[in-house]
N, C-alpha and C positions, 0 to 999 in steps of 0.2 A: 865064379863070382855068382853072388845073389843078391837079390835086392830088387824091389819093385818099385820104379820110378814112374810116375805118369806126370809128364811136365807140360805145363801150359806157361809158355813164355810171352808174358803179356807185362812189359817191362816200362820202359822208361822213355820220356821226352827230355833230351837234353837241349838246353837253350843257353848256351854259354856266350856272355856278353864279349863278343871280340868281333874285329872287323872281318875276320875270315869266313863268318857264317852270317848269312841272311835269313830271317825268319818272316813267315806270313804275319800280317797285322792281327789275324785272330788267334795268335799262339796263345796269350794269356788267357783268353775267352775259353778255349780248348780245354786247358788243363783245368780251370775252375770248373767247367761244367762238368767234367769227368771225376771231379772229386780230388783234382789233384793241388799242387803247391807251387807258387811262383814267388821268388824271392830274390830281388835285385837281377833279374834278367835269366834266372836260372830256374827251370821247370821240373816238376817231376808229375808224371801222371800214372796212376794206378788205374787201369780201366775196369777192375773189379771194385773199385770204391774202396780199397783197402786203406785205412787210414796211415798216414806216416809215422804216427806214434807206435803203431805195430813193428816198425822196424827198429825202434829204440829200446827195445826190451834186452835184457842181459841174457847171455847164450852161457851155457854150462862151461866151466872152467876146471881144468885138473885140480884135485884137492892138493896137489903138491904147492900151489900158489898161496894158499891160505897163510896169513900171517907174513907174508915176504914183502919187503919193500919194493917200490918201483920209482923209476925216475926217467921221464921221457921228454925229449925237446922235437919240437916239430915246426917247420916254416910253411905256411899256406902257399902252396904252388900257384903260379900264374894260370890263367886260362888259356888255353890253346885252340878249342875247337877241335882236336883231333884225338882220338882214342885207337890204340892198337889192341886188340882184343884176342886172346890165344885160348883156345880150349884144349886140355889134356884130358882126355876121355879113356875109360877102360874098353878095350876092343874085344873082350871076350864076348864068345857066342851066347852066353848067358844074358848080356846086356843088350842083345839085338833090338828088343821090344822098347827098350827106353830110349835108344838111340834113334829109332824110328818115330817116338814121341817128340822129341828134340827137333828132327827135322821138319815134321809136320806143323810145328809151330813156330818155325823161325820166321815166317812171313809177318806174323804179329810183332815178333821183336823188332825186325829191321824196318818195319813201318814206322815204328814209334821213334826211331833214331833218325830219321830221315834227314834232319837238319845237321847231323854230325859228320865231320870227316872221318869216317871210320874204316877200319880193316879188320877182317875175321879170318883167321886162320885155324885150322884143325890138326892136331898131333895127337899123339897116344901116351900112356903110361907104361907101354910095354918096352922092357929092355932085354926081352929074351934072346938068345944068340940067333935063332932063326925068325927073329921080329920082321913084320911085314913093313906096310907103309906108315909112316910116322915114327918108325923105329930111329932109337939114337939121334934123337932131336930134329929129325925130319919133319917136313910138312907134308901132310896128305894132298897129293894133286886133286883138284876140283874136278868132279864128273859132270857131266852133261852141260858142258860149256866149252868154251876153245880149248885146245889143247895147251899144256905147259902153264896152267894157271895154279899156283899154289896157296894163293889168298884171295879174298874176295873184297870187292870195294863197290860203291854205288856204280861205276862204270863198266863192271863185268857184265856180260852178257847172260841173261837167264840166272843171277845170282841166288835167287830164291830155290829154284830147283836144283842148283848145283851144291848148296848147302845141304839140301835135304838128301840128295843121292849120296854125297859123300860121307856124311856122319852116319849114313845107315849101311855102310860097307858090311857086308858079312866077315865072318872071322876068318874065312879063307884069304881074303884080301887085306887084312889089317893084323893078322897074327893073332895074339892074346894068349898070354902064359902067366905063370906065377910069378915072374920076375917084374913085379909092377914099381916103377920107379918115376912117378911124374916128376919131381923136383930134379933128379938127375938128369931126365929128359929134357927140362927147362933149361938146365945149364948147357947141355950140348947143343940146343936150338940156339942159344947165344954165340957159340963157337961157330956154327954153320950160318951165321947171319947174312955174310956175304954170298953165300950160295941162292939163297932164297929172297933176299932183299925185303923182307916183311917188316924189320924194326925201324921205326923213325926216331930220332933223338928229341925231336920236339914234341912228341905225342905223351900222351898220358898211357900207360902200360898196365894191362890187366891180365893176368894169368888165372884161369878158372880151372880147378882140379875137380873133377868127378870120379869118386871111386867108393867101394864099400870096404876097402882095405886100406892099410897105411903104407907109408913109403918103404919100399923093398917088402912089402906085404905085410910084414909083422912090426916094422919100426925098429929092428934091432940090427947090430953090426953094421951102422950105417958107415958110408965111403964119405969122403970130403963134399963130392957133388950131391950126396943125398941131404946135406944139411942144410936147414932154412938160411941161417946166416950167412952161408957161403953164397948162396943164391942171391940174396939181398946185396952183398958186397960186390958181387960180380956184375949185376945189372947196373949198380952205381958206377963201378969202374968203366964198364965196357960201353954202355949207352948213356948213362946219367940223364935219364929222363925227367921231366919236371915232376912225375909222380909215379911210383911202382905200387901195385896193390896185387894182393894173391888173395883169391877168394876159394873157398873149398866147400864142397857138398859133400858130405863124408858121415861115418858113424861117429857122432860127436862124443867127446871125452865124458866118461860117467854116464851115457845114456844106455843104462842096462836093457831097457824095454827094446831099443832098435837092435842092440847086439845080439840079444836072445832071437829076435824075429828074423834076422838076416844071417846068423851063423857067420857073421864077418868080424872085423878087428876095428877097434877103436882107431881113429885117424889122427893120432897124437902128433905126430910129426906135420902133417898138413894143418892142423890147427894151430900149432907152433908159428908156421909160417903166416898165416892168415892174422894172427894176433899181432905178430911183429910188424906187419905191414898195414894194419887196422882194416883188413879185409873182412868180407861178410863168411860167417860159419853157418852154413846151411845144413838142414837134417836130411840124409839120404833115405830114410825112413818115411818121410813125409808123405801121406797119401796123395796129396796134391801138392805140386812143387812151385804153384804160383807165388806163394809168399817167401819161399827159398830165393827164387830168382828175381822177385821184386826187392828183396833185400839187397843183393848184388847191384841191382839198378839204382836203388836209392844211395847205396854206397858210392857208386860212380859219380852221382851229382853232388851230394852233399858232405862227404866225409872229408874231414880236413878244411872244410868251409863254413859248415852250419854245426857240424859237431865233431868232436875229436873220440876216436876209439882208445878207450884204455886197456892195457893187458888183462885187467880184471875190475870187479867191482870194488870200490874202496872202502875201508872201515870208516863209518860216519865219523865226521870232524877230522880225519888223516889227512884230507887232500889239501894241497896247496898249489896254486894256480897264479903264472905270472904271463903276462904278454908283452911284447915290445915291438912297436910301439903300442900303447895300450889303447886300443879303440873305443873303451868305454861301453863295451857290448855286453849286456846282462847274460848270466849263464846259470845253469842248474845241472845238478847230477841225476842221471836217469839210468839206473844199473851201473853197466860198464862204460859208459859215455858222458862226456861233457857236452851239454847241448846249448848252443848259443841262440839268443833271441834273433839274431840276424847273421846274414853272411859275413864272416871274416876278410878283411881285405887281403889281397895277395901281399906277400913278404912279411905278414904278421909272424912273430915268433912266439910259440906258445910252449910253455914249460909247466909241467905237471909232475907232482912226486906226491906219495901216500903209500899206504899199506893196503895189501889185498885181504878182502874180507874173508 
């Protein structure tokens, strides 16, 4: 694997208005002073003062979508104050520097979600026969904390150092081979849910795939567990969480500059999964990954509540939008997203149909 990632995880402050979470009185002041945004008790803070507008730009879509119709239906989920976040990362030796960078910046990330009932686990994209930790749907045991811990919570002793040490494992401990199948591994993680006890049915579920190659390395000859829709269906059938979102930091479709620079492959299958679940699609060739990870954070807070991710940017005039019940909230089209003037009430059904540009 090749790819130069310098990651700064400077992310999000989630302030979900529900009885399970209690916040300091200065929460809104902190968000506003940091250049953030708070709407109806939900806050986003970008500590580098990056405008939320930057997260609403269109991302490249495969040319095959052009001219195709789309028809989506979405129900705004309830707020639970809970989030289960699982990283699926490339454990190859060539990615060691990138994993070190993630580990070093974890404190900034976790401090900014201090009010959330979070769980964080780390797995691998590796499905090679001799795979190491995180292989075949397993979670990597957390290092530098109490033995037998496979995911982090605010109650885990030394959780910051535990994350840094675990995600920075060398190749000899995590394996790393050419059989990279993050989606397949995610399906196996569902099958092994009782073994690790990570997933909660009442938590919003977020998978984050980080790879400079596609599912099964080249995206070809996929088996059932490699297919995005199969994972989506199985998450719904097995866990039925209030919300499931898959985010990808990949070589984005049609980004020839990144493809040439990395000598990698387009992440077409990962992009399809992110599009189907309205997740964030990040650029693995970005010199500074602050914005890429902030997109994921902004999605965590606002996707499906203040904006709806479309599968593509619609042809002007082709979009039809209905909401039931209709809250009378104004909206506009920004690239491949419908952006609302206010947070949508939980339970609102949104239907959108149109033609891809």
